[in-house]
Every structure is written in C-alpha cells, then in structure tokens.
N, CA, C and O atoms as a GROMACS GRO file, in nm:
protein
  472
    1MET      N    1  11.414   7.952  12.313
    1MET     CA    2  11.336   7.982  12.469
    1MET      C    3  11.303   8.122  12.417
    1MET      O    4  11.363   8.196  12.340
    2VAL      N    5  11.171   8.134  12.496
    2VAL     CA    6  11.094   8.221  12.469
    2VAL      C    7  11.107   8.325  12.572
    2VAL      O    8  11.113   8.288  12.690
    3SER      N    9  11.115   8.471  12.539
    3SER     CA   10  11.122   8.599  12.622
    3SER      C   11  11.018   8.614  12.686
    3SER      O   12  10.914   8.559  12.647
    4LYS      N   13  11.023   8.704  12.816
    4LYS     CA   14  10.916   8.769  12.904
    4LYS      C   15  10.818   8.843  12.803
    4LYS      O   16  10.696   8.836  12.821
    5ASP      N   17  10.877   8.916  12.689
    5ASP     CA   18  10.795   9.004  12.592
    5ASP      C   19  10.723   8.897  12.523
    5ASP      O   20  10.601   8.915  12.520
    6GLN      N   21  10.764   8.793  12.469
    6GLN     CA   22  10.723   8.716  12.367
    6GLN      C   23  10.578   8.656  12.431
    6GLN      O   24  10.467   8.659  12.378
    7THR      N   25  10.618   8.600  12.566
    7THR     CA   26  10.520   8.554  12.648
    7THR      C   27  10.364   8.676  12.654
    7THR      O   28  10.247   8.658  12.618
    8ILE      N   29  10.415   8.762  12.698
    8ILE     CA   30  10.322   8.856  12.711
    8ILE      C   31  10.240   8.876  12.583
    8ILE      O   32  10.117   8.870  12.584
    9GLY      N   33  10.304   8.898  12.486
    9GLY     CA   34  10.244   8.908  12.355
    9GLY      C   35  10.138   8.809  12.325
    9GLY      O   36  10.018   8.827  12.305
   10GLY      N   37  10.218   8.684  12.328
   10GLY     CA   38  10.097   8.585  12.297
   10GLY      C   39  10.008   8.548  12.387
   10GLY      O   40   9.936   8.453  12.357
   11ILE      N   41   9.991   8.612  12.512
   11ILE     CA   42   9.876   8.610  12.604
   11ILE      C   43   9.775   8.728  12.549
   11ILE      O   44   9.653   8.716  12.542
   12ILE      N   45   9.848   8.840  12.511
   12ILE     CA   46   9.776   8.991  12.461
   12ILE      C   47   9.704   8.916  12.333
   12ILE      O   48   9.581   8.923  12.332
   13PHE      N   49   9.767   8.846  12.225
   13PHE     CA   50   9.658   8.808  12.150
   13PHE      C   51   9.578   8.699  12.170
   13PHE      O   52   9.466   8.724  12.125
   14ILE      N   53   9.585   8.581  12.220
   14ILE     CA   54   9.488   8.502  12.286
   14ILE      C   55   9.395   8.574  12.360
   14ILE      O   56   9.281   8.530  12.349
   15VAL      N   57   9.410   8.676  12.436
   15VAL     CA   58   9.290   8.770  12.514
   15VAL      C   59   9.208   8.800  12.425
   15VAL      O   60   9.102   8.742  12.403
   16CYS      N   61   9.265   8.919  12.349
   16CYS     CA   62   9.206   8.980  12.223
   16CYS      C   63   9.105   8.875  12.130
   16CYS      O   64   8.986   8.898  12.108
   17LEU      N   65   9.168   8.776  12.088
   17LEU     CA   66   9.068   8.702  12.004
   17LEU      C   67   8.986   8.626  12.084
   17LEU      O   68   8.895   8.580  12.015
   18ILE      N   69   8.976   8.585  12.235
   18ILE     CA   70   8.871   8.509  12.282
   18ILE      C   71   8.753   8.619  12.309
   18ILE      O   72   8.634   8.594  12.293
   19ILE      N   73   8.815   8.764  12.362
   19ILE     CA   74   8.701   8.888  12.405
   19ILE      C   75   8.654   8.913  12.261
   19ILE      O   76   8.543   8.965  12.253
   20GLY      N   77   8.712   8.887  12.158
   20GLY     CA   78   8.623   8.911  12.029
   20GLY      C   79   8.512   8.825  11.981
   20GLY      O   80   8.402   8.862  11.939
   21ILE      N   81   8.560   8.697  11.994
   21ILE     CA   82   8.500   8.562  11.953
   21ILE      C   83   8.338   8.588  12.031
   21ILE      O   84   8.228   8.590  11.978
   22LEU      N   85   8.378   8.606  12.184
   22LEU     CA   86   8.295   8.583  12.256
   22LEU      C   87   8.179   8.729  12.274
   22LEU      O   88   8.064   8.725  12.317
   23TYR      N   89   8.233   8.815  12.239
   23TYR     CA   90   8.163   8.909  12.211
   23TYR      C   91   8.060   8.922  12.091
   23TYR      O   92   7.952   8.980  12.109
   24THR      N   93   8.092   8.872  11.980
   24THR     CA   94   8.013   8.883  11.843
   24THR      C   95   7.931   8.722  11.894
   24THR      O   96   7.824   8.710  11.834
   25ILE      N   97   7.952   8.641  11.958
   25ILE     CA   98   7.842   8.534  11.979
   25ILE      C   99   7.768   8.604  12.076
   25ILE      O  100   7.647   8.606  12.053
   26GLY      N  101   7.806   8.662  12.178
   26GLY     CA  102   7.677   8.719  12.290
   26GLY      C  103   7.598   8.810  12.230
   26GLY      O  104   7.479   8.824  12.256
   27LEU      N  105   7.686   8.901  12.115
   27LEU     CA  106   7.581   9.007  12.056
   27LEU      C  107   7.451   8.948  11.975
   27LEU      O  108   7.333   8.984  11.979
   28PHE      N  109   7.526   8.828  11.890
   28PHE     CA  110   7.420   8.787  11.790
   28PHE      C  111   7.368   8.663  11.796
   28PHE      O  112   7.264   8.630  11.738
   29PHE      N  113   7.436   8.590  11.868
   29PHE     CA  114   7.397   8.429  11.882
   29PHE      C  115   7.364   8.366  12.025
   29PHE      O  116   7.348   8.245  12.043
   30TRP      N  117   7.356   8.454  12.116
   30TRP     CA  118   7.298   8.430  12.236
   30TRP      C  119   7.187   8.377  12.273
   30TRP      O  120   7.088   8.450  12.265
   31PRO      N  121   7.170   8.244  12.322
   31PRO     CA  122   7.012   8.229  12.326
   31PRO      C  123   6.928   8.309  12.410
   31PRO      O  124   6.956   8.342  12.525
   32GLY      N  125   6.821   8.340  12.346
   32GLY     CA  126   6.745   8.441  12.389
   32GLY      C  127   6.720   8.581  12.328
   32GLY      O  128   6.620   8.653  12.336
   33ALA      N  129   6.848   8.602  12.259
   33ALA     CA  130   6.865   8.724  12.179
   33ALA      C  131   6.802   8.706  12.072
   33ALA      O  132   6.798   8.591  12.028
   34ASP      N  133   6.735   8.814  11.999
   34ASP     CA  134   6.625   8.820  11.905
   34ASP      C  135   6.670   8.908  11.819
   34ASP      O  136   6.584   8.992  11.794
   35PRO      N  137   6.777   8.924  11.760
   35PRO     CA  138   6.825   9.015  11.640
   35PRO      C  139   6.731   9.031  11.556
   35PRO      O  140   6.722   9.153  11.542
   36LEU      N  141   6.645   8.974  11.485
   36LEU     CA  142   6.522   8.969  11.402
   36LEU      C  143   6.432   9.069  11.440
   36LEU      O  144   6.380   9.146  11.359
   37GLY      N  145   6.409   9.072  11.582
   37GLY     CA  146   6.310   9.173  11.658
   37GLY      C  147   6.380   9.282  11.681
   37GLY      O  148   6.297   9.372  11.697
   38TRP      N  149   6.486   9.324  11.691
   38TRP     CA  150   6.549   9.443  11.722
   38TRP      C  151   6.505   9.557  11.599
   38TRP      O  152   6.496   9.536  11.478
   39THR      N  153   6.484   9.669  11.668
   39THR     CA  154   6.440   9.775  11.579
   39THR      C  155   6.531   9.852  11.501
   39THR      O  156   6.652   9.830  11.516
   40LEU      N  157   6.501   9.920  11.438
   40LEU     CA  158   6.627   9.994  11.333
   40LEU      C  159   6.696  10.063  11.432
   40LEU      O  160   6.818  10.047  11.432
   41GLN      N  161   6.647  10.135  11.515
   41GLN     CA  162   6.753  10.238  11.601
   41GLN      C  163   6.822  10.160  11.686
   41GLN      O  164   6.920  10.216  11.736
   42PHE      N  165   6.805  10.060  11.716
   42PHE     CA  166   6.885   9.936  11.762
   42PHE      C  167   7.026   9.937  11.717
   42PHE      O  168   7.128   9.984  11.768
   43TRP      N  169   7.004   9.875  11.609
   43TRP     CA  170   7.066   9.833  11.482
   43TRP      C  171   7.165   9.928  11.450
   43TRP      O  172   7.279   9.889  11.423
   44LEU      N  173   7.128  10.083  11.450
   44LEU     CA  174   7.213  10.184  11.434
   44LEU      C  175   7.308  10.234  11.533
   44LEU      O  176   7.392  10.323  11.519
   45LEU      N  177   7.278  10.156  11.646
   45LEU     CA  178   7.403  10.166  11.772
   45LEU      C  179   7.466  10.064  11.774
   45LEU      O  180   7.587  10.075  11.797
   46VAL      N  181   7.414   9.938  11.752
   46VAL     CA  182   7.466   9.858  11.771
   46VAL      C  183   7.617   9.818  11.656
   46VAL      O  184   7.732   9.791  11.690
   47ILE      N  185   7.554   9.828  11.502
   47ILE     CA  186   7.680   9.816  11.447
   47ILE      C  187   7.796   9.906  11.441
   47ILE      O  188   7.908   9.858  11.422
   48PRO      N  189   7.778  10.038  11.456
   48PRO     CA  190   7.906  10.108  11.454
   48PRO      C  191   7.983  10.064  11.598
   48PRO      O  192   8.105  10.051  11.594
   49VAL      N  193   7.917  10.043  11.719
   49VAL     CA  194   7.973   9.994  11.822
   49VAL      C  195   8.055   9.866  11.817
   49VAL      O  196   8.159   9.853  11.881
   50PHE      N  197   8.000   9.769  11.736
   50PHE     CA  198   8.052   9.620  11.730
   50PHE      C  199   8.128   9.631  11.615
   50PHE      O  200   8.178   9.525  11.580
   51LEU      N  201   8.153   9.732  11.541
   51LEU     CA  202   8.269   9.727  11.430
   51LEU      C  203   8.379   9.789  11.523
   51LEU      O  204   8.488   9.731  11.523
   52ALA      N  205   8.362   9.905  11.606
   52ALA     CA  206   8.455   9.946  11.678
   52ALA      C  207   8.515   9.868  11.753
   52ALA      O  208   8.634   9.850  11.724
   53PHE      N  209   8.478   9.817  11.838
   53PHE     CA  210   8.510   9.678  11.926
   53PHE      C  211   8.614   9.593  11.876
   53PHE      O  212   8.732   9.588  11.912
   54ILE      N  213   8.542   9.515  11.770
   54ILE     CA  214   8.633   9.470  11.665
   54ILE      C  215   8.776   9.503  11.628
   54ILE      O  216   8.884   9.446  11.632
   55ALA      N  217   8.722   9.637  11.583
   55ALA     CA  218   8.864   9.682  11.538
   55ALA      C  219   8.973   9.711  11.623
   55ALA      O  220   9.091   9.711  11.589
   56ILE      N  221   8.922   9.738  11.750
   56ILE     CA  222   9.029   9.755  11.895
   56ILE      C  223   9.067   9.620  11.915
   56ILE      O  224   9.182   9.607  11.958
   57MET      N  225   8.988   9.496  11.892
   57MET     CA  226   9.067   9.368  11.932
   57MET      C  227   9.124   9.342  11.841
   57MET      O  228   9.214   9.264  11.873
   58CYS      N  229   9.124   9.371  11.702
   58CYS     CA  230   9.186   9.305  11.603
   58CYS      C  231   9.311   9.419  11.622
   58CYS      O  232   9.412   9.364  11.576
   59ILE      N  233   9.336   9.514  11.656
   59ILE     CA  234   9.478   9.580  11.656
   59ILE      C  235   9.543   9.537  11.769
   59ILE      O  236   9.662   9.507  11.757
   60GLY      N  237   9.472   9.526  11.915
   60GLY     CA  238   9.545   9.432  12.032
   60GLY      C  239   9.595   9.338  11.982
   60GLY      O  240   9.713   9.324  12.013
   61ALA      N  241   9.535   9.226  11.880
   61ALA     CA  242   9.583   9.069  11.868
   61ALA      C  243   9.673   9.124  11.800
   61ALA      O  244   9.782   9.086  11.845
   62TRP      N  245   9.691   9.222  11.679
   62TRP     CA  246   9.806   9.243  11.618
   62TRP      C  247   9.925   9.274  11.684
   62TRP      O  248  10.035   9.240  11.641
   63ILE      N  249   9.910   9.329  11.776
   63ILE     CA  250  10.023   9.409  11.872
   63ILE      C  251  10.091   9.305  11.934
   63ILE      O  252  10.214   9.296  11.933
   64GLY      N  253   9.997   9.205  12.001
   64GLY     CA  254  10.045   9.072  12.078
   64GLY      C  255  10.103   8.988  11.972
   64GLY      O  256  10.218   8.953  11.998
   65TRP      N  257  10.061   8.952  11.874
   65TRP     CA  258  10.096   8.886  11.750
   65TRP      C  259  10.242   8.925  11.706
   65TRP      O  260  10.327   8.837  11.692
   66THR      N  261  10.268   9.054  11.686
   66THR     CA  262  10.407   9.140  11.673
   66THR      C  263  10.480   9.080  11.809
   66THR      O  264  10.564   8.993  11.789
   67MET      N  265  10.457   9.114  11.924
   67MET     CA  266  10.539   9.098  12.012
   67MET      C  267  10.560   8.946  12.030
   67MET      O  268  10.674   8.908  12.056
   68ALA      N  269  10.474   8.868  12.021
   68ALA     CA  270  10.525   8.702  11.994
   68ALA      C  271  10.614   8.645  11.892
   68ALA      O  272  10.683   8.544  11.906
   69THR      N  273  10.606   8.718  11.791
   69THR     CA  274  10.712   8.653  11.692
   69THR      C  275  10.818   8.729  11.683
   69THR      O  276  10.911   8.673  11.625
   70THR      N  277  10.842   8.850  11.723
   70THR     CA  278  10.937   8.922  11.716
   70THR      C  279  11.062   8.853  11.809
   70THR      O  280  11.022   8.801  11.912
   71PRO      N  281  11.187   8.847  11.789
   71PRO     CA  282  11.265   8.790  11.884
   71PRO      C  283  11.345   8.911  11.947
   71PRO      O  284  11.367   9.026  11.910
   72PRO      N  285  11.387   8.822  12.084
   72PRO     CA  286  11.423   8.930  12.179
   72PRO      C  287  11.535   9.020  12.137
   72PRO      O  288  11.593   8.971  12.040
   73PRO      N  289  11.579   9.120  12.170
   73PRO     CA  290  11.705   9.213  12.184
   73PRO      C  291  11.833   9.129  12.183
   73PRO      O  292  11.825   9.025  12.247
   74LYS      N  293  11.924   9.149  12.134
   74LYS     CA  294  12.042   9.127  12.182
   74LYS      C  295  12.078   9.225  12.306
   74LYS      O  296  12.041   9.342  12.318
   75PRO      N  297  12.160   9.150  12.398
   75PRO     CA  298  12.249   9.234  12.524
   75PRO      C  299  12.300   9.352  12.497
   75PRO      O  300  12.365   9.350  12.392
   76ILE      N  301  12.297   9.454  12.550
   76ILE     CA  302  12.377   9.600  12.507
   76ILE      C  303  12.547   9.532  12.531
   76ILE      O  304  12.639   9.604  12.492
   77GLU      N  305  12.573   9.429  12.579
   77GLU     CA  306  12.712   9.386  12.630
   77GLU      C  307  12.754   9.339  12.508
   77GLU      O  308  12.853   9.389  12.456
   78GLU      N  309  12.698   9.256  12.458
   78GLU     CA  310  12.689   9.167  12.314
   78GLU      C  311  12.722   9.225  12.184
   78GLU      O  312  12.798   9.182  12.098
   79ILE      N  313  12.634   9.358  12.185
   79ILE     CA  314  12.676   9.435  12.092
   79ILE      C  315  12.764   9.541  12.105
   79ILE      O  316  12.820   9.582  12.004
   80THR      N  317  12.784   9.588  12.206
   80THR     CA  318  12.968   9.674  12.220
   80THR      C  319  13.039   9.575  12.191
   80THR      O  320  13.104   9.606  12.091
   81SER      N  321  13.063   9.470  12.226
   81SER     CA  322  13.179   9.372  12.204
   81SER      C  323  13.171   9.352  12.057
   81SER      O  324  13.273   9.357  11.989
   82GLU      N  325  13.066   9.331  12.011
   82GLU     CA  326  13.069   9.305  11.856
   82GLU      C  327  13.146   9.447  11.754
   82GLU      O  328  13.213   9.444  11.650
   83MET      N  329  13.099   9.558  11.836
   83MET     CA  330  13.144   9.670  11.752
   83MET      C  331  13.291   9.654  11.783
   83MET      O  332  13.352   9.652  11.676
   84GLU      N  333  13.370   9.641  11.886
   84GLU     CA  334  13.498   9.664  11.967
   84GLU      C  335  13.549   9.573  11.875
   84GLU      O  336  13.620   9.620  11.786
   85LYS      N  337  13.532   9.467  11.875
   85LYS     CA  338  13.614   9.341  11.731
   85LYS      C  339  13.632   9.390  11.589
   85LYS      O  340  13.732   9.384  11.518
   86LYS      N  341  13.483   9.451  11.556
   86LYS     CA  342  13.497   9.532  11.421
   86LYS      C  343  13.592   9.628  11.415
   86LYS      O  344  13.662   9.632  11.314
   87GLU      N  345  13.612   9.715  11.513
   87GLU     CA  346  13.726   9.832  11.525
   87GLU      C  347  13.849   9.761  11.522
   87GLU      O  348  13.932   9.785  11.435
   88GLU      N  349  13.866   9.674  11.610
   88GLU     CA  350  13.970   9.592  11.596
   88GLU      C  351  14.029   9.548  11.489
   88GLU      O  352  14.147   9.561  11.459
   89GLU      N  353  13.932   9.485  11.421
   89GLU     CA  354  13.978   9.404  11.295
   89GLU      C  355  14.003   9.488  11.172
   89GLU      O  356  14.056   9.441  11.071
   90MET      N  357  13.947   9.669  11.189
   90MET     CA  358  13.932   9.753  11.061
   90MET      C  359  14.078   9.770  11.026
   90MET      O  360  14.156   9.738  11.116
   91LYS      N  361  14.134   9.816  10.909
   91LYS     CA  362  14.227   9.871  10.885
   91LYS      C  363  14.233  10.014  10.915
   91LYS      O  364  14.131  10.080  10.931
   92PRO      N  365  14.351  10.062  10.922
   92PRO     CA  366  14.337  10.227  10.939
   92PRO      C  367  14.307  10.313  10.807
   92PRO      O  368  14.297  10.436  10.811
   93GLU      N  369  14.292  10.238  10.692
   93GLU     CA  370  14.232  10.294  10.592
   93GLU      C  371  14.068  10.306  10.613
   93GLU      O  372  14.005  10.406  10.579
   94GLU      N  373  14.006  10.178  10.678
   94GLU     CA  374  13.878  10.158  10.680
   94GLU      C  375  13.814  10.227  10.776
   94GLU      O  376  13.698  10.265  10.763
   95ARG      N  377  13.891  10.249  10.884
   95ARG     CA  378  13.851  10.348  10.975
   95ARG      C  379  13.750  10.483  10.945
   95ARG      O  380  13.765  10.551  10.844
   96PRO      N  381  13.659  10.508  11.033
   96PRO     CA  382  13.575  10.624  10.989
   96PRO      C  383  13.726  10.759  11.042
   96PRO      O  384  13.831  10.746  11.106
   97ILE      N  385  13.652  10.890  10.968
   97ILE     CA  386  13.750  10.956  10.965
   97ILE      C  387  13.773  11.001  11.142
   97ILE      O  388  13.885  10.987  11.192
   98GLU      N  389  13.712  11.030  11.186
   98GLU     CA  390  13.771  11.071  11.329
   98GLU      C  391  13.850  10.964  11.387
   98GLU      O  392  13.940  11.017  11.451
   99GLU      N  393  13.858  10.836  11.394
   99GLU     CA  394  13.938  10.752  11.465
   99GLU      C  395  14.053  10.762  11.408
   99GLU      O  396  14.142  10.710  11.476
  100VAL      N  397  14.103  10.826  11.273
  100VAL     CA  398  14.218  10.810  11.239
  100VAL      C  399  14.316  10.939  11.271
  100VAL      O  400  14.280  11.055  11.250
  101THR      N  401  14.433  10.905  11.320
  101THR     CA  402  14.513  10.985  11.424
  101THR      C  403  14.533  11.100  11.353
  101THR      O  404  14.592  11.106  11.245
  102PRO      N  405  14.470  11.221  11.432
  102PRO     CA  406  14.504  11.379  11.378
  102PRO      C  407  14.641  11.383  11.374
  102PRO      O  408  14.728  11.320  11.434
  103GLU      N  409  14.642  11.499  11.261
  103GLU     CA  410  14.813  11.553  11.218
  103GLU      C  411  14.841  11.628  11.351
  103GLU      O  412  14.763  11.658  11.442
  104THR      N  413  14.937  11.643  11.342
  104THR     CA  414  15.008  11.729  11.481
  104THR      C  415  14.965  11.878  11.412
  104THR      O  416  14.940  11.900  11.294
  105GLU      N  417  14.966  11.992  11.545
  105GLU     CA  418  14.929  12.105  11.495
  105GLU      C  419  15.026  12.224  11.378
  105GLU      O  420  14.989  12.322  11.312
  106GLU      N  421  15.155  12.157  11.395
  106GLU     CA  422  15.260  12.196  11.309
  106GLU      C  423  15.197  12.166  11.182
  106GLU      O  424  15.161  12.254  11.104
  107GLU      N  425  15.179  12.013  11.156
  107GLU     CA  426  15.106  12.002  10.997
  107GLU      C  427  14.983  12.049  10.985
  107GLU      O  428  14.943  12.044  10.868
  108LYS      N  429  14.904  12.095  11.064
  108LYS     CA  430  14.795  12.148  11.017
  108LYS      C  431  14.801  12.299  10.976
  108LYS      O  432  14.715  12.345  10.902
  109LYS      N  433  14.890  12.367  11.018
  109LYS     CA  434  14.924  12.507  11.007
  109LYS      C  435  14.970  12.527  10.874
  109LYS      O  436  15.084  12.490  10.845
  110PRO      N  437  14.878  12.593  10.767
  110PRO     CA  438  14.956  12.636  10.643
  110PRO      C  439  15.087  12.731  10.681
  110PRO      O  440  15.090  12.807  10.778
  111GLU      N  441  15.217  12.705  10.565
  111GLU     CA  442  15.293  12.795  10.600
  111GLU      C  443  15.247  12.956  10.551
  111GLU      O  444  15.170  12.976  10.457
  112ARG      N  445  15.303  13.052  10.625
  112ARG     CA  446  15.257  13.186  10.616
  112ARG      C  447  15.368  13.248  10.531
  112ARG      O  448  15.478  13.244  10.586
  113LYS      N  449  15.364  13.310  10.397
  113LYS     CA  450  15.472  13.406  10.327
  113LYS      C  451  15.486  13.514  10.431
  113LYS      O  452  15.405  13.577  10.500
  114LYS      N  453  15.625  13.512  10.417
  114LYS     CA  454  15.681  13.646  10.474
  114LYS      C  455  15.633  13.786  10.391
  114LYS      O  456  15.632  13.792  10.268
  115LYS      N  457  15.597  13.891  10.474
  115LYS     CA  458  15.574  14.002  10.382
  115LYS      C  459  15.694  14.088  10.354
  115LYS      O  460  15.774  14.126  10.439
  116THR      N  461  15.696  14.113  10.228
  116THR     CA  462  15.820  14.163  10.198
  116THR      C  463  15.800  14.330  10.201
  116THR      O  464  15.696  14.391  10.177
  117GLU      N  465  15.942  14.388  10.240
  117GLU     CA  466  15.898  14.535  10.278
  117GLU      C  467  15.888  14.589  10.138
  117GLU      O  468  15.950  14.539  10.044
  118LYS      N  469  15.800  14.702  10.123
  118LYS     CA  470  15.776  14.779   9.967
  118LYS      C  471  15.871  14.893   9.994
  118LYS      O  472  15.890  14.980   9.909
   0.00000   0.00000   0.00000
C-alpha cells in the first residue's frame, strides 16, 4: 500500500523530470531556435542559467525519489506497544539502572561512626 507521502514524492519526481526535459528541448532543440546563430554573450548567459536550473530540478527529483521509495513510519501506538512488550520481557538484571527498584533510604545512608570523647 502506498502512503500519501510516497504518492507526493512520486509526483514531485515526475514533475521535476518532465520540466527538466522540456526546458532542455525548448532551449536547444525547439523548431525555430537557432543555437548556431546565437552570440557569445547569449551563450555566457544561457549556460549558467541552464546548469543551475537543471541542478535544481535534479535536487527536486532526488527529494521526490527519496520520498517515493522510503516506507512510511510506524504509528506511535505501535512503537510504544513494542517498547512496553520489551520492558515486560526483560529480566530485572537487564533493565536500565533507572528502572531497577531503588534502595530504601536506610540502605543508602552510610553508617556514621560515633565520636568518642577525648
């Protein structure tokens, strides 16, 4: 089953890919465009803009691909129930220090030696 995030990621990927291809075709191969007749000044402007635009489209496509191929996260309820099951199954020796029953106040206090009079 595909989640909403995966669907959105797929759409982002496809849109970025199509826009990048159409931009390339429109810039260099569209009928009526004469790339050989363009001046050097035009090429100095077109190439950096073209590369930047394609780089942005590649980043967008990569984000979309990542969203589309990443499985959806588990619901929080499922994670907390798994954690509770693990805690119940653990032996007292395996539990973290905070969860082991604390010693009573009497056991914590060290015995004080009585002062002897000089």
